[in-house]
C-alpha positions, 0 to 999 in steps of 0.5 A: 775502947769498946766504943771504938771497936763498935765503931770499927765493926759498924764501919766494916759493915758499911764498907761491905754494903758499899762494895756490894752497891759498887759491884751492882752499879753500872756506868756507860759511855758511848761514842761515834753516834752510839755505835760504840758503847762500854759499860763498867761497874762501880768496881771499875770492872768491864761489864760489856762492849758493844760495837755497831756493824758500821764500825767494823769495816776495815776503813773504820779501824783507826776511828774504832780504836780512838773511840774505844779509847775515849769511851773506856776512859770516860766510863772509868772516870764515871765509875771512879766518881761513883766510887769516890762519892760512896766512899766520901759518905762512908768516911764522912761519919768517921773522925780521922785526924788530918782528913 
C-alpha cells in the first residue's frame, strides 16, 4: 500500500513539472507568406497574434479571416501534439490495466 502511495506522489510531482513545461512551451504557426502568425503555449492558450500591415486593407478581409483560421488550427494541433508527447512520457512509467 505504501509503495502505491509513493508512486502516486511521484506521478503527481511529475505531472506538475510537465504542466509547468507546457505553460512555458510555445508553438507558432504562420501563413500568408509570414504576414499572419499566432503563438500558443503547450496548454493551448493563445500567447500572441501578429498581422502584417499588408493584410489590414479592406480588400484582404476574407483572406485574413481564412489565414487566421488556418494558422490557429495548425498552432493548436501542434500544441496538442506537444502535450500528448509529454503526457505519453508520464503515462509510460505507469502500469494501468487496459492502457
